[in-house]
Structure formats: structure tokens, C-alpha cells
C-alpha positions, 0 to 999 in steps of 0.5 A: 889905427887898429881901434878905428878899424875894428870899430868900422868892421863891427859896424859893417858886420852888424849892418850886414847881419841886420842886427841892432847895437842892442843885439850885439851887446846882448850876445857878448854881454855888454851894454849897447853903449859899449857897442856904440863906443866901439863903432865910434873909435873905441876898442873892445876888451881882448877877452870879448874878441872871440865872442864878437867874432863868433857872433858875426861868424868871422875870424878875429883876423877879419875883425881887424881886417887882416884879409890876407891871413883871414883868406888863408884861414878861410881856405884852410877851414873850407878844405877841412869842412868839406873833407871832414866826412871823408876823413872820418872814415880814414880819408884814403882817397886812393882806396875809395872802398875804405870810404862809404858812399854816404861820406862822399855824399855828405862832402859833396853836399858841403861843397854844394853849400860852399859853391852856393855861398860863393855864388851869392858872394859874387853879387856883393852884399850891398845889393841885398842890404838895400833890399833889407836882407842879409846874404844868409837870409837870402840863402835860407829863403831860397832853400825853403822855396826850392824844397820841391821839384821846382827847377830853379837856378841862379845866373851871374854874368859880368865882364870877368866871367859867369856862373850857373848854380842850381838852387833846387835839388832836382838837378844840383850843379854849380858852374863857374867860368872865369874868362881867360885873359885873352877871352874864351875864343882864344882857347877854343879848338878849330870849329871843325873839331866841334862840328865833327864831335856833334855830328858823331853824337847826332848819328842815328843810334849813337846817342842811345848807345852812349847812354848804354855804355855809361850804364856799364862797368869800365873794365869789362870787355865785350865782343861785337856780337854781345854789343849787338845783342845788348843794343838791339842793333843789327850786327853791321849797324852795331859795328858802325856805331862802335867805330863812331864811338871809338873815333869819339874816344868812348870805346877802345878796341883790342885784338887777342890771339885765341886758338890761332885766331884773332878775336876783337874785343871792345872796352868802355871808356865812360866819361864824366864829361859826357854827363856834364855835357848833357846837363849843360844841354838840358839847361840850354834846351830847356832853361830853368827859371832864373830865380836870381839873375844878375847880368851886368856884362857889357862885353860880347861873350866872344872877342874878335881875333884882333881883341884876343891878341 
């Protein structure tokens, strides 16, 4: 019955918040006995529902356990919450010049909060309840401890996937890897392609030049001589490095006819994936302190060919 359901939900929300019946009663303007009555099968007056929902930070649908509608509402609210700073300046994503960098930064910060909250949600709330904390208290405590230069992160692994989430602001990131139905290995390329890509980056001077081209604007063209001067390499070596970067897809070459001669130009193709790779390699080479770690995965990370079929 609806009355029993709402009473059960109020009880669960109260305990998750770490509140007493008296706290709920004071917040909504009723007696503690009234709250007790709700939790034992009674139903609050309809005008109290918004106050109760606001106190627990949930929708009225959530009080009645209308999860499908509540989840749709949550998605809509998350979109609006993250988009609000951008929308305040016109919200024209096709014309970023119309939106100041501060608005994008604020939206990114809001997205970071959502990712961090989702990361905590993957731990479930029961674990924290047994420790005598609420999820919000955990978030607040960690944020206080991460205000300095500490490089901390949270990692969660289970049989459905894994996450890596930065707790500190020194290097913010949030990564979610949901395991595909047939496992990660089934979606990998041939190992030789990975080996070739790693080999190109491992060549002398290539990684330094990768850094260099990611400091430049993508649209500008340059000649071999300019690249040699820019990188400090001999012309022959600069040409070899450019060929490696073309093969890796980070530089493109074009030929123009100028005064009856052909001139070769190069264009930079910077990629956000390169930055992500370096962040992941930083975590791999120098693992940060895992302030919160839940590793309950039983399966191997890579399935055999037979298991993937």
C-alpha cells in the first residue's frame, strides 16, 4: 500500500541521513509522534510532502518509490544543473566564443561533483551506514582533506566494471569503465596495433614533439624548416619525426603549388585522447594514494577467447 511504502521510505531516508525522528519533525513542523506514526504505516498530510522531500533532498516521487519517474526527473535535473552556467550565456555550444571560459569551467565543476557522487553511489549506502556516516558526510570530509596538494583518488572494481575518480583538485579526473557484454578483450584491436603505436611514441624526440604540437593552434600550417627550428632538431631528424607523427595521426601533410614549384606543408591535429593517455599513464606509473578503495571483483580483467564468445 502507498501509505506503508511512504512510511518505509521516510524511515530509510531518515536513517541514511543520520537523523532522528525529532529532527524530521522539527524540519517539517510536526511532532515526533507524527513521524513515528508515518514510519509505522501512517501517511503524512499532502501539504507536508514537499517539506519532507526537501528535507531529504529527494523528489516527491522518490517518497512514494516511483523510481522510473524519479530517475527520469533526476536525469533532467542533472542536465539542467550542469548546463545552467552555459545556458546563462546563451548556451550556443556551436559558437563557443559566445560563452566565456568561466561558464564552461563552472559546468565542468558541476559535472565533477555529479561524477564523484555517482562514484560514491557505486559503493552503496549500507557500507557507510554501518560506519555511522552518510554519503554526504563522506563527501564533505574528503573534500576538506583534499584541499591541499595531496594526490588522492578513489577506485572501485566489481564484476560489472571499474572506476577511477580523483578526490583532490591537483589532477581532477573521473573515469568509468563498464565491462562490455563479451568482455573488454573482445573489443580490443590486434595487439600489434597497440605495440606499433607505443613504439612510435617511444622513438627518440617523438614524445617531446608530441608535447610541442599540443601547445600550438590546430589550424596553422608550417614547413619542415619551421618545424626543425621550433623543435630544435636537425632537418633530417625533424623530417623523420614528422613522418612518425603523420603515421600516428597527429600531423597531416599537404602539397601546394607555388610559383611552378611544390611546397610541402604540415598541419597539426592535436587530440584530447593524447592528454587522457598521459593522465592514465601518470596514474599507472605513479599510483596515487587510494583514499577510498572497494575491490570486490572476482572475475579476471580479461576473459579468455572461449569466454568471450
